[in-house]
C-alpha positions as CSV (number, residue, x, y, z in Angstrom):
1,M,91.9,214.6,71.8
2,R,94.9,215.0,73.9
3,R,93.5,218.5,75.4
4,A,90.1,216.8,76.5
5,V,92.3,214.0,78.1
6,V,94.6,217.0,80.0
7,V,91.4,218.5,81.1
8,L,89.9,215.6,82.1
9,V,92.6,214.8,84.6
10,A,93.4,218.2,85.9
11,L,89.7,218.4,86.7
12,W,90.4,215.0,88.8
13,Y,93.1,216.0,90.4
14,L,91.5,219.5,91.5
15,L,88.9,217.8,92.7
16,A,90.8,215.0,94.7
17,Y,92.8,217.4,96.1
18,L,89.5,219.9,97.6
19,M,87.7,216.8,98.5
20,Q,90.5,214.6,100.3
21,R,88.4,212.0,100.6
22,P,89.7,208.1,100.5
23,F,87.0,207.2,97.6
24,L,88.6,210.0,95.1
25,P,92.2,209.1,95.1
26,Y,94.6,211.1,92.9
27,P,95.0,210.0,89.1
28,H,98.7,208.7,89.4
29,A,97.8,206.6,92.2
30,V,95.1,205.0,90.2
31,V,97.0,204.3,87.5
32,L,99.9,203.2,89.5
33,H,98.2,200.5,90.9
34,S,96.2,199.7,87.9
35,V,99.6,198.9,86.4
36,L,100.9,196.6,89.9
37,A,97.3,195.3,90.7
38,P,97.4,192.1,88.1
39,F,100.6,191.1,89.3
40,Q,99.9,191.5,93.2
41,D,96.2,190.0,93.1
42,D,93.6,188.1,91.3
43,L,92.7,190.9,89.1
44,L,94.2,189.5,85.8
45,R,92.3,186.2,86.1
46,H,89.3,188.4,86.6
47,L,89.9,190.1,83.5
48,A,90.8,186.9,81.6
49,I,87.1,185.9,82.7
50,S,85.3,188.6,82.1
51,T,86.9,188.8,78.2
52,A,86.3,185.3,77.6
53,R,82.6,185.8,78.6
54,I,82.2,188.8,76.2
55,T,84.0,187.3,73.4
56,I,81.9,184.5,73.1
57,A,79.0,186.6,73.8
58,L,79.9,189.2,70.8
59,I,80.7,186.0,68.4
60,S,77.2,184.0,69.2
61,A,75.2,187.3,68.8
62,A,77.1,188.2,65.4
63,I,77.0,185.1,63.5
64,P,73.1,184.4,63.7
65,A,72.2,188.4,63.6
66,A,74.4,188.7,60.3
67,I,72.7,185.7,58.7
68,M,69.1,186.4,59.9
69,G,69.6,190.0,59.1
70,V,71.0,189.5,55.4
71,L,68.0,187.0,55.1
72,A,65.4,189.6,56.3
73,G,66.7,192.2,54.2
74,R,66.7,190.3,51.1
75,S,63.6,188.2,51.3
76,R,60.2,189.1,52.0
77,K,58.8,186.3,53.3
78,A,61.7,185.9,55.7
79,D,61.2,189.4,57.2
80,Q,57.6,189.2,57.7
81,L,58.5,185.7,59.6
82,M,61.4,187.1,61.9
83,T,60.8,191.0,62.1
84,P,57.5,191.1,63.7
85,F,59.3,189.0,66.4
86,A,61.9,191.0,66.5
87,Y,60.0,194.4,67.2
88,I,58.1,192.3,70.0
89,L,61.1,191.4,71.8
90,Y,63.4,194.3,71.5
91,P,61.8,196.9,73.4
92,I,61.5,194.2,76.4
93,P,64.3,195.4,79.2
94,K,66.4,191.9,79.0
95,V,68.6,192.9,81.7
96,A,65.4,192.7,84.0
97,L,64.9,189.0,83.1
98,L,68.6,188.1,84.1
99,P,67.0,186.2,87.4
100,V,64.7,184.5,85.0
101,I,67.6,183.6,82.6
102,M,69.4,182.1,85.6
103,L,66.8,180.1,86.6
104,F,66.8,178.4,83.0
105,L,70.5,178.5,82.8
106,G,72.2,178.1,86.0
107,L,74.4,181.0,88.0
108,G,77.4,179.6,85.4
109,N,79.4,181.5,82.5
110,L,76.0,180.4,80.5
111,S,73.5,183.0,81.6
112,K,75.9,186.0,81.5
113,I,77.2,185.2,78.2
114,F,73.5,184.4,77.1
115,L,72.2,187.7,78.6
116,I,75.0,190.0,76.6
117,G,74.4,187.7,73.5
118,L,70.4,188.5,73.6
119,I,71.0,192.5,73.9
120,V,73.4,192.5,71.3
121,F,71.4,190.5,68.9
122,F,68.9,192.7,68.3
123,Q,71.1,195.8,67.8
124,L,72.8,193.8,65.0
125,Y,70.1,192.2,63.3
126,F,68.3,195.6,62.5
127,V,71.2,197.3,61.4
128,V,72.0,194.4,59.0
129,R,68.3,194.1,57.7
130,D,68.4,197.5,57.0
131,A,71.7,197.3,55.3
132,A,70.8,194.2,53.1
133,A,67.5,195.7,52.4
134,L,69.2,198.9,51.1
135,V,71.7,197.7,48.6
136,D,71.2,198.6,45.2
137,E,69.7,196.7,42.8
138,R,71.5,197.8,40.1
139,Y,74.6,195.9,41.3
140,V,72.5,192.8,42.0
141,D,71.1,192.5,38.1
142,S,75.0,193.2,37.0
143,V,76.0,190.5,38.7
144,R,73.0,188.4,38.1
145,S,73.0,189.1,34.2
146,L,76.5,187.1,34.2
147,D,74.7,183.7,35.2
148,A,75.7,184.4,38.9
149,S,74.3,182.0,41.3
150,R,72.2,183.6,44.7
151,I,75.2,182.0,46.3
152,A,77.5,184.2,44.1
153,I,75.7,187.4,44.6
154,V,75.5,187.1,48.3
155,R,79.4,186.8,48.1
156,H,80.2,189.4,46.0
157,V,77.6,192.2,46.4
158,I,75.2,191.6,49.4
159,V,78.2,190.8,52.1
160,P,80.5,193.4,50.7
161,S,77.6,195.6,51.2
162,V,76.4,194.7,55.0
163,L,80.0,194.1,56.4
164,P,80.7,197.7,57.0
165,A,77.2,198.3,58.7
166,L,78.1,195.3,60.8
167,F,81.3,196.4,62.1
168,T,79.8,199.8,63.0
169,A,77.2,198.0,64.5
170,L,79.9,196.0,66.7
171,R,81.6,199.4,67.7
172,V,78.6,200.6,68.8
173,S,77.7,197.7,70.5
174,T,80.6,197.5,72.6
175,G,79.7,199.9,75.0
176,T,76.2,198.2,75.8
177,A,78.3,194.7,75.7
178,T,80.5,196.0,78.4
179,A,78.2,197.6,80.7
180,V,75.6,194.1,80.9
181,L,78.7,192.3,81.3
182,F,79.3,194.7,84.6
183,L,75.8,194.2,85.7
184,A,75.9,190.5,85.1
185,E,79.0,189.7,87.2
186,T,77.0,191.4,90.1
187,F,74.7,188.6,90.1
188,A,75.6,185.3,91.9
189,T,79.2,184.8,91.1
190,V,82.6,185.4,92.5
191,S,84.3,186.2,89.2
192,G,84.7,188.6,86.6
193,L,85.6,192.4,87.0
194,G,81.8,193.5,87.7
195,W,82.3,191.4,90.9
196,Y,85.7,192.2,91.6
197,I,84.9,196.2,91.3
198,M,81.7,195.6,93.3
199,D,83.9,193.2,96.1
200,S,86.4,195.9,96.2
201,W,84.0,198.6,97.0
202,A,82.3,196.8,100.0
203,R,85.7,196.3,101.4
204,M,86.2,200.2,101.1
205,D,89.7,199.0,99.0
206,Y,88.7,202.2,96.5
207,L,92.3,201.9,94.7
208,D,91.6,198.1,93.8
209,M,87.9,199.3,92.7
210,Y,89.5,202.1,90.6
211,A,91.7,199.7,88.9
212,G,89.1,197.3,88.0
213,M,87.0,200.0,86.8
214,V,90.2,200.7,84.7
215,S,90.8,197.3,83.0
216,L,86.7,197.2,82.6
217,S,87.2,200.6,80.6
218,M,90.1,199.0,78.7
219,L,88.3,195.8,77.7
220,G,85.4,197.7,76.1
221,T,88.4,200.0,74.3
222,F,90.2,197.0,72.9
223,F,86.7,195.5,71.3
224,F,86.5,198.9,70.1
225,L,89.6,199.6,68.1
226,L,89.6,195.7,67.5
227,F,86.1,196.2,65.4
228,T,87.4,199.2,64.0
229,V,90.5,197.7,62.6
230,L,88.9,194.6,61.4
231,G,86.4,196.7,59.7
232,K,89.2,198.7,57.6
233,R,91.0,195.6,56.8
234,L,87.9,193.2,55.7
235,C,86.2,196.3,53.7
236,P,89.2,198.4,52.3
237,W,86.4,199.7,49.9
238,N,84.4,201.2,52.3
239,H,87.5,203.6,52.9
240,L,89.1,204.7,49.8
241,S,87.5,207.7,49.5
242,K,88.4,208.8,53.1
């Protein structure tokens, strides 16, 4: 890991030295500006707005995806009802629907949150559905033999089996959510890291542009690490053998 970082930074320095162009500053200049920028301009405000948008979108997608995925994975009728719609809607390039979504939901936060949540929802739904369907029936029968209710079976068997897969899917979807956030924030808005990056690019303020890119990368890294930690804390049984 460290060796890879050192190699990448060295290549960046070499490329910046050879090109000597303003749009490719040296790494130390980008790092210094990224540290100072939140205190010198509105970068911190844009970071807070983007963080709120992606947080709400992930929560709004994860809860229904988990519930519907478990239902589809454990009930044939529910699967036959919901999964065909998911198969039809999932391949559609939902980013292309952004103008339509904005027409229905307006130009504010709601349309951006909805787009991110919509894309993440399908990624989570299919993973949870498959995980719920693959639960070993011997565990279900064992708990059922103790006269456990359906709620107890879901709580003590299904949820522990599905949670690790859900957190893995959340980690994987972090990159997608961050990319969609950037795209959504470049349309009809004057707030968020996406707008900040593109505005800096238009003004040819390349240090601000890179500071915004670093902030967006750190935001994605934060959520990736957050879901990793939550997965280990909430699913300790999944890491006992490691």
